[in-house]
DSSP file (Angstrom, degrees, kcal/mol; ACC not computed):
  #  RESIDUE AA STRUCTURE BP1 BP2  ACC     N-H-->O    O-->H-N    N-H-->O    O-->H-N    TCO  KAPPA ALPHA  PHI   PSI    X-CA   Y-CA   Z-CA
    1    1 A M     >        0   0    0      0, 0.0     4,-2.4     0, 0.0     5,-0.2   0.000 360.0 360.0 360.0 -43.1   89.5   92.8  175.8
    2    2 A V  H  >  +     0   0    0      1,-0.2     4,-2.9     2,-0.2     5,-0.2   0.914 360.0  48.5 -61.7 -44.6   93.1   92.0  176.5
    3    3 A Q  H  > S+     0   0    0      2,-0.2     4,-2.0     1,-0.2    -1,-0.2   0.936 113.2  45.8 -64.0 -48.0   94.4   95.2  174.9
    4    4 A A  H  4>S+     0   0    0      1,-0.2     5,-2.7     2,-0.2    -1,-0.2   0.905 116.1  46.7 -62.3 -41.8   92.0   97.5  176.7
    5    5 A R  H ><5S+     0   0    0     -4,-2.4     3,-1.4     3,-0.2    -2,-0.2   0.913 110.3  52.6 -66.9 -43.3   92.7   95.8  180.0
    6    6 A H  H 3<5S+     0   0    0     -4,-2.9    -1,-0.2     1,-0.3    -2,-0.2   0.874 111.9  46.1 -60.3 -38.2   96.4   95.9  179.5
    7    7 A L  T 3<5S-     0   0    0     -4,-2.0    -1,-0.3    -5,-0.2    -2,-0.2   0.392 112.0-122.5 -86.4   3.4   96.3   99.6  178.9
    8    8 A K  T < 5 +     0   0    0     -3,-1.4    -3,-0.2     1,-0.2    -2,-0.1   0.843  46.3 179.5  58.1  37.6   94.0  100.1  181.9
    9    9 A A      < +     0   0    0     -5,-2.7    -1,-0.2    -6,-0.2     3,-0.1  -0.401  26.3 174.6 -69.3 143.7   91.3  101.7  179.8
   10   10 A R  S    S+     0   0    0      1,-0.3    31,-2.5    -2,-0.1     2,-0.3   0.460  73.7  33.3-117.9 -17.3   88.1  102.8  181.4
   11   11 A L  E     -a   41   0A   0     29,-0.2     2,-0.4    -7,-0.1    -1,-0.3  -0.990  60.9-164.8-145.5 130.5   86.6  104.4  178.2
   12   12 A L  E     -a   42   0A   0     29,-2.6    31,-2.7    -2,-0.3     2,-0.5  -0.941  12.2-154.1-111.5 139.8   86.9  103.6  174.5
   13   13 A I  E     -a   43   0A   0     -2,-0.4    31,-0.2    29,-0.2    29,-0.0  -0.966   8.5-171.3-118.8 124.4   85.9  106.2  172.0
   14   14 A Y  E     -a   44   0A   0     29,-2.8    31,-2.3    -2,-0.5     2,-0.5  -0.917   4.2-168.2-117.4 104.4   84.8  105.1  168.5
   15   15 A P  E     +a   45   0A   0      0, 0.0     2,-0.3     0, 0.0    31,-0.2  -0.803  28.8 151.2 -85.1 131.9   84.2  107.8  165.9
   16   16 A A        -     0   0    0     29,-2.8     2,-0.1    -2,-0.5    -2,-0.0  -0.980  43.9-145.5-155.7 163.0   82.4  106.2  162.9
   17   17 A A        -     0   0    0     -2,-0.3    29,-0.1    29,-0.2     6,-0.1  -0.573  24.8-177.6-134.7  70.3   80.0  107.0  160.1
   18   18 A F        -     0   0    0     42,-0.2    41,-3.2    -2,-0.1    42,-0.4  -0.387  20.9-133.0 -66.2 147.7   77.8  104.0  159.6
   19   19 A N  B  >  -D   58   0B   0     39,-0.3     4,-2.4    40,-0.1    39,-0.2  -0.193  31.3 -84.5 -95.5-171.1   75.4  104.4  156.7
   20   20 A M  T  4 S+     0   0    0     37,-0.6    38,-0.1     1,-0.2    -2,-0.1   0.572 126.4  45.8 -75.0  -8.7   71.7  103.7  156.3
   21   21 A T  T  > S+     0   0    0      2,-0.1     4,-0.8     3,-0.1    -1,-0.2   0.863 122.5  30.1 -94.1 -53.5   72.3  100.1  155.5
   22   22 A T  H  >>S+     0   0    0      2,-0.1     4,-2.9     1,-0.1     5,-0.8   0.794 111.1  67.7 -79.2 -28.2   74.9   99.1  158.2
   23   23 A G  I  X>S+     0   0    0     -4,-2.4     4,-1.4     1,-0.2     5,-0.5   0.960 102.8  40.6 -58.2 -58.3   73.7  101.5  160.9
   24   24 A P  I  45S+     0   0    0      0, 0.0    -1,-0.2     0, 0.0    -2,-0.1   0.854 123.0  42.5 -61.2 -32.9   70.3  100.0  161.6
   25   25 A A  I  <5S+     0   0    0     -4,-0.8    -2,-0.2     1,-0.1    -3,-0.1   0.856 133.5   6.9 -81.4 -36.0   71.7   96.5  161.5
   26   26 A H  I  X5S+     0   0    0     -4,-2.9     4,-3.0     3,-0.1     5,-0.3   0.705  98.0  86.9-125.6 -25.5   75.0   96.8  163.3
   27   27 A W  I  X<S+     0   0    0     -4,-1.4     4,-2.3    -5,-0.8     5,-0.2   0.927 101.0  33.8 -53.6 -61.9   75.7  100.2  165.0
   28   28 A E  H  ><S+     0   0    0     -5,-0.5     4,-2.6     1,-0.2     5,-0.3   0.908 118.6  54.1 -62.9 -42.4   74.1   99.6  168.4
   29   29 A L  H  > S+     0   0    0      1,-0.2     4,-2.0     2,-0.2    -1,-0.2   0.925 112.0  43.5 -57.3 -48.2   75.0   95.9  168.4
   30   30 A L  H  X S+     0   0    0     -4,-3.0     4,-2.4     2,-0.2    -1,-0.2   0.904 114.7  48.2 -67.6 -42.3   78.7   96.6  167.9
   31   31 A I  H  X S+     0   0    0     -4,-2.3     4,-1.9    -5,-0.3    -2,-0.2   0.936 113.9  45.5 -67.1 -45.7   79.0   99.4  170.3
   32   32 A R  H  X S+     0   0    0     -4,-2.6     4,-2.2    -5,-0.2    -1,-0.2   0.882 112.8  52.6 -64.2 -36.9   77.2   97.6  173.1
   33   33 A S  H  X S+     0   0    0     -4,-2.0     4,-3.2    -5,-0.3     5,-0.3   0.907 106.9  51.3 -65.4 -42.0   79.3   94.5  172.4
   34   34 A R  H  X S+     0   0    0     -4,-2.4     4,-1.5     1,-0.2     6,-0.2   0.884 110.9  49.1 -63.9 -37.1   82.5   96.4  172.6
   35   35 A A  H  X>S+     0   0    0     -4,-1.9     5,-1.4    -5,-0.2     4,-1.1   0.934 116.1  42.9 -64.9 -45.1   81.5   97.8  176.0
   36   36 A L  H  <5S+     0   0    0     -4,-2.2    -2,-0.2     2,-0.2    -3,-0.2   0.931 115.7  44.9 -69.6 -47.4   80.5   94.4  177.3
   37   37 A D  H  <5S+     0   0    0     -4,-3.2    -1,-0.2     1,-0.2    -2,-0.2   0.777 122.6  37.7 -74.5 -22.7   83.5   92.4  176.0
   38   38 A N  H  <5S-     0   0    0     -4,-1.5    -1,-0.2    -5,-0.3    -2,-0.2   0.565 100.7-135.9 -96.0 -11.7   86.0   95.0  177.1
   39   39 A Q  T  <5 +     0   0    0     -4,-1.1     2,-0.3    28,-0.2    -3,-0.2   0.927  66.1 109.1  53.5  50.8   84.1   95.8  180.3
   40   40 A V  S   <S-     0   0    0     -5,-1.4    -1,-0.2    -6,-0.2     2,-0.2  -0.884  77.5 -88.1-139.6 169.5   84.6   99.6  179.8
   41   41 A F  E     -a   11   0A   0    -31,-2.5   -29,-2.6    -2,-0.3     2,-0.4  -0.588  40.4-155.9 -76.0 147.3   82.5  102.6  178.9
   42   42 A V  E     -aB  12  65A   0     23,-2.2    23,-2.8    -2,-0.2     2,-0.6  -0.994  10.1-164.8-129.5 127.5   82.2  103.2  175.2
   43   43 A A  E     -aB  13  64A   0    -31,-2.7   -29,-2.8    -2,-0.4     2,-0.6  -0.959  11.2-166.4-107.5 119.1   81.4  106.6  173.6
   44   44 A A  E     -aB  14  63A   0     19,-3.1    19,-2.1    -2,-0.6     2,-0.5  -0.931   3.0-164.2-111.6 117.9   80.4  106.1  170.0
   45   45 A C  E     +a   15   0A   0    -31,-2.3   -29,-2.8    -2,-0.6    15,-0.0  -0.879  11.6 172.8-109.0 128.6   80.4  109.3  167.9
   46   46 A S        -     0   0    0     -2,-0.5    16,-0.2   -31,-0.2   -29,-0.2  -0.970  34.9-106.7-131.5 146.5   78.6  109.5  164.6
   47   47 A P        -     0   0    0      0, 0.0    13,-0.3     0, 0.0     3,-0.1  -0.377  44.5-101.5 -65.8 152.2   77.9  112.4  162.2
   48   48 A A        -     0   0    0     12,-0.1     2,-0.4     1,-0.1    10,-0.3  -0.344  44.5 -94.9 -67.7 157.0   74.3  113.7  162.1
   49   49 A R        -     0   0    0     28,-3.1     2,-0.3    10,-0.2    30,-0.2  -0.629  35.9-128.0 -78.2 125.7   72.3  112.5  159.1
   50   50 A A        -     0   0    0      6,-0.5    -1,-0.1    -2,-0.4    28,-0.0  -0.555  20.6-170.5 -71.7 133.5   72.3  115.1  156.3
   51   51 A T        +     0   0    0     -2,-0.3     2,-0.4     6,-0.0    -1,-0.1   0.506  64.0  62.0-105.1  -6.5   68.7  115.9  155.2
   52   52 A N  S    S+     0   0    0      2,-0.0     3,-0.4     0, 0.0    -2,-0.0  -0.915  92.1   9.1-120.9 149.3   69.5  117.9  152.1
   53   53 A G  S    S-     0   0    0     -2,-0.4     0, 0.0     1,-0.2     0, 0.0  -0.130  88.0 -76.4  82.2-178.7   71.2  116.9  148.9
   54   54 A D  S    S+     0   0    0      3,-0.0    -1,-0.2     2,-0.0     3,-0.1   0.090  85.1 123.8-106.5  20.4   72.4  113.5  147.6
   55   55 A G  S    S-     0   0    0     -3,-0.4     2,-0.1     1,-0.2    -2,-0.0   0.075  74.1 -49.9 -72.4-172.8   75.5  113.2  149.9
   56   56 A Y        -     0   0    0      1,-0.1     2,-0.8   -37,-0.0    -6,-0.5  -0.352  50.9-143.8 -61.2 132.2   76.4  110.5  152.3
   57   57 A K        -     0   0    0     -3,-0.1   -37,-0.6    -8,-0.1     2,-0.1  -0.852  16.7-160.1-104.5 100.2   73.6  109.6  154.6
   58   58 A A  B     -D   19   0B   0     -2,-0.8   -39,-0.3   -10,-0.3   -40,-0.1  -0.471  20.4-131.8 -77.4 150.9   75.1  108.7  158.0
   59   59 A W        -     0   0    0    -41,-3.2     2,-0.2     1,-0.2   -10,-0.2   0.826  36.1-169.7 -70.1 -33.1   73.0  106.7  160.5
   60   60 A G        +     0   0    0    -42,-0.4    17,-0.3   -13,-0.3    -1,-0.2  -0.562  35.0 133.8  76.3-143.4   73.7  109.1  163.4
   61   61 A N        -     0   0    0     15,-2.2    16,-0.1    -2,-0.2    -1,-0.1   0.927  36.6-168.1  63.4  50.2   72.7  107.8  166.8
   62   62 A S        +     0   0    0     14,-0.5    13,-2.4   -16,-0.2     2,-0.3  -0.334  15.7 174.5 -61.6 152.7   75.8  108.7  168.8
   63   63 A M  E     -BC  44  74A   0    -19,-2.1   -19,-3.1    11,-0.2     2,-0.4  -0.992  35.3-135.9-158.5 161.2   75.7  107.0  172.3
   64   64 A V  E     -BC  43  73A   0      9,-2.9     8,-2.3    -2,-0.3     9,-1.2  -0.997  26.3-167.8-122.6 130.6   77.5  106.3  175.5
   65   65 A V  E     -BC  42  71A   0    -23,-2.8   -23,-2.2    -2,-0.4     6,-0.2  -0.930  14.2-131.7-122.1 140.4   77.3  102.7  176.8
   66   66 A D    >   -     0   0    0      4,-2.7     3,-2.5    -2,-0.4   -26,-0.2  -0.357  36.7 -95.0 -85.8 171.0   78.3  101.4  180.2
   67   67 A P  T 3  S+     0   0    0      0, 0.0   -28,-0.2     0, 0.0   -27,-0.1   0.649 124.5  60.1 -62.8 -14.2   80.5   98.3  180.9
   68   68 A W  T 3  S-     0   0    0      2,-0.1   -32,-0.1   -29,-0.1   -27,-0.1   0.531 121.9-106.2 -86.4  -8.2   77.4   96.2  181.3
   69   69 A G  S <  S+     0   0    0     -3,-2.5     2,-0.5     1,-0.3   -33,-0.1   0.563  73.6 141.5  93.9  11.2   76.3   97.0  177.7
   70   70 A K        -     0   0    0     -4,-0.1    -4,-2.7   -35,-0.1     2,-0.5  -0.750  50.7-132.6 -92.4 128.4   73.5   99.4  178.7
   71   71 A I  E     +C   65   0A   0     -2,-0.5    -6,-0.2    -6,-0.2     3,-0.1  -0.659  33.6 165.4 -75.0 124.5   73.0  102.6  176.7
   72   72 A F  E     +     0   0A   0     -8,-2.3     2,-0.3    -2,-0.5    -7,-0.2   0.451  64.3  28.3-123.6  -1.5   72.7  105.5  179.2
   73   73 A A  E    S+C   64   0A   0     -9,-1.2    -9,-2.9    11,-0.1    -1,-0.4  -0.922  72.8 150.2-154.2 133.5   73.1  108.5  177.0
   74   74 A A  E     -C   63   0A   0     -2,-0.3   -11,-0.2   -11,-0.2     2,-0.2  -0.994  28.3-148.8-159.7 160.0   72.2  108.8  173.3
   75   75 A T        -     0   0    0    -13,-2.4     2,-0.1    -2,-0.3     4,-0.1  -0.669  20.5-129.8-117.0 178.5   71.1  111.0  170.4
   76   76 A E        -     0   0    0     -2,-0.2   -15,-2.2     2,-0.2   -14,-0.5  -0.085  54.2 -64.1-106.4-145.5   69.0  110.2  167.3
   77   77 A E  S    S+     0   0    0    -17,-0.3   -28,-3.1   -16,-0.1     3,-0.1   0.689 105.6  88.4 -82.8 -16.7   70.0  111.0  163.7
   78   78 A K  S    S-     0   0    0    -30,-0.2    -2,-0.2     1,-0.1   -17,-0.2  -0.347  95.0 -82.2 -80.9 161.1   69.8  114.8  164.1
   79   79 A E  S    S+     0   0    0    -30,-0.2     2,-0.3    -4,-0.1    -1,-0.1  -0.420  71.2 140.9 -60.9 130.5   72.7  117.0  165.2
   80   80 A D        -     0   0    0     -2,-0.1     2,-0.4    -4,-0.1    -5,-0.1  -0.936  47.0-114.0-160.8 175.6   72.9  117.0  168.9
   81   81 A L        -     0   0    0     -2,-0.3     2,-0.6    -7,-0.1    -7,-0.1  -0.989  18.5-150.9-126.7 133.0   75.3  116.9  171.9
   82   82 A V        -     0   0    0     -2,-0.4     2,-0.5    -9,-0.1    -7,-0.1  -0.915  12.9-177.3-105.6 124.5   75.7  114.0  174.3
   83   83 A I        +     0   0    0     -2,-0.6     2,-0.4    -9,-0.1    -9,-0.1  -0.986  11.5 171.0-119.8 122.5   76.8  114.8  177.8
   84   84 A A        -     0   0    0     -2,-0.5     2,-0.6   -11,-0.1   -11,-0.1  -0.995  29.7-138.4-136.6 136.2   77.3  111.8  180.1
   85   85 A E        -     0   0    0     -2,-0.4     2,-0.6     2,-0.0    -2,-0.0  -0.832  23.4-149.9 -92.3 125.2   78.7  111.5  183.6
   86   86 A I        -     0   0    0     -2,-0.6     2,-1.0   -45,-0.0     3,-0.1  -0.857   4.5-152.0-104.0 122.1   80.9  108.4  183.8
   87   87 A D    >   -     0   0    0     -2,-0.6     3,-1.9     1,-0.2     4,-0.5  -0.797   6.7-166.1 -91.3 100.7   81.2  106.5  187.1
   88   88 A Q  T >> S+     0   0    0     -2,-1.0     3,-0.9     1,-0.3     4,-0.8   0.768  84.6  66.5 -63.1 -24.8   84.6  104.9  186.9
   89   89 A A  H 3> S+     0   0    0      1,-0.2     4,-1.9     2,-0.2    -1,-0.3   0.762  87.5  70.7 -65.5 -23.0   83.8  102.7  189.9
   90   90 A R  H <> S+     0   0    0     -3,-1.9     4,-2.4     1,-0.2    -1,-0.2   0.850  90.2  60.3 -61.4 -34.7   81.2  101.0  187.6
   91   91 A V  H <> S+     0   0    0     -3,-0.9     4,-2.4    -4,-0.5    -1,-0.2   0.946 107.3  43.5 -58.8 -49.7   84.0   99.4  185.6
   92   92 A E  H  X S+     0   0    0     -4,-0.8     4,-2.0     1,-0.2    -1,-0.2   0.866 110.9  55.4 -66.7 -35.8   85.3   97.6  188.7
   93   93 A K  H  X S+     0   0    0     -4,-1.9     4,-1.9     2,-0.2    -1,-0.2   0.923 111.6  43.7 -61.7 -43.8   81.8   96.5  189.8
   94   94 A V  H  X S+     0   0    0     -4,-2.4     4,-2.5     1,-0.2    -2,-0.2   0.909 111.6  53.5 -68.3 -41.5   81.1   94.9  186.4
   95   95 A R  H  < S+     0   0    0     -4,-2.4    -1,-0.2     1,-0.2    -2,-0.2   0.836 111.1  46.7 -64.0 -31.9   84.6   93.3  186.3
   96   96 A K  H  < S+     0   0    0     -4,-2.0    -1,-0.2    -5,-0.2    -2,-0.2   0.859 112.3  49.9 -75.3 -35.7   83.9   91.7  189.7
   97   97 A A  H  < S+     0   0    0     -4,-1.9    -2,-0.2     1,-0.3    -1,-0.2   0.869 127.4  24.0 -69.8 -36.6   80.4   90.6  188.7
   98   98 A I  S  < S-     0   0    0     -4,-2.5     2,-2.4    -5,-0.1    -1,-0.3  -0.779  76.2-169.4-129.1  85.8   81.7   89.0  185.5
   99   99 A P    >   +     0   0    0      0, 0.0     3,-1.4     0, 0.0     4,-0.3  -0.349  23.9 154.9 -79.7  64.4   85.5   88.2  186.0
  100  100 A T  G >   +     0   0    0     -2,-2.4     3,-1.6     1,-0.3     4,-0.2   0.797  64.2  66.7 -62.6 -29.3   86.3   87.3  182.4
  101  101 A S  G >  S+     0   0    0      1,-0.3     3,-1.0    -3,-0.3    -1,-0.3   0.766  91.0  64.1 -66.4 -22.2   90.0   88.2  182.9
  102  102 A K  G <  S+     0   0    0     -3,-1.4    -1,-0.3     1,-0.2    -2,-0.2   0.681  97.3  57.2 -72.1 -16.5   90.4   85.2  185.3
  103  103 A H  G <  S+     0   0    0     -3,-1.6    -1,-0.2    -4,-0.3    -2,-0.2   0.445  79.2 118.2 -92.2  -1.3   89.6   82.9  182.4
  104  104 A R    <   -     0   0    0     -3,-1.0     2,-0.7    -4,-0.2     3,-0.1  -0.462  54.2-153.1 -70.4 135.2   92.4   84.1  180.2
  105  105 A R    >   +     0   0    0     -2,-0.2     3,-2.0     1,-0.2     4,-0.3  -0.675  24.3 166.2-109.4  74.6   95.0   81.5  179.4
  106  106 A A  G >   +     0   0    0     -2,-0.7     3,-0.7     1,-0.3    -1,-0.2   0.652  69.8  71.6 -65.1 -14.9   98.1   83.6  178.8
  107  107 A D  G 3  S+     0   0    0      1,-0.2    -1,-0.3    -3,-0.1     3,-0.1   0.616  93.6  56.4 -74.5 -11.2  100.2   80.4  179.0
  108  108 A L  G <  S+     0   0    0     -3,-2.0     2,-0.3     1,-0.1    -1,-0.2   0.552 115.8  15.3 -97.8  -9.4   98.8   79.4  175.6
  109  109 A Y    <   -     0   0    0     -3,-0.7     2,-0.4    -4,-0.3    -1,-0.1  -0.972  63.8-129.2-156.9 166.6   99.8   82.5  173.6
  110  110 A T        -     0   0    0     -2,-0.3     2,-0.4    -3,-0.1    -3,-0.0  -0.982  15.4-153.7-125.2 135.9  102.0   85.6  173.5
  111  111 A L        -     0   0    0     -2,-0.4     2,-0.5    -5,-0.1    -2,-0.0  -0.900   4.0-160.6-107.5 138.4  100.9   89.1  172.8
  112  112 A E        -     0   0    0     -2,-0.4     2,-0.6     2,-0.0    -2,-0.0  -0.979   9.9-146.8-117.2 128.4  103.3   91.8  171.4
  113  113 A Y        -     0   0    0     -2,-0.5     2,-0.3     2,-0.0    -2,-0.0  -0.841  13.8-149.7 -97.8 119.7  102.3   95.4  171.8
  114  114 A L              0   0    0     -2,-0.6    -2,-0.0     1,-0.1     0, 0.0  -0.616 360.0 360.0 -87.8 144.9  103.5   97.6  169.0
  115  115 A K              0   0    0     -2,-0.3    -1,-0.1     0, 0.0    -2,-0.0   0.386 360.0 360.0-109.5 360.0  104.3  101.2  169.5
């Protein structure tokens, strides 16, 4: 959360290729959690699931999640395109509703940003 907030991020993009074991168990949970704990939009991009051959079987299910953790645009496992309109004002509305940054105790630690 601190890093995204420090960089004034409104959108995080995660390209990933979760498989048929980790995808069902973790994909949606992790993406929605990153949106909520960073209070930003998250676009999670995954390859479509291959249906022929013995190659890698990706979970698919690309999605866009709002800062509240709500999925508002998504695909399934097949090749598809996600088009989502992002309301940047939503970020500030969520941050005002749940002001987690006010609970930060920067006096207890130091962060160094590497370039």
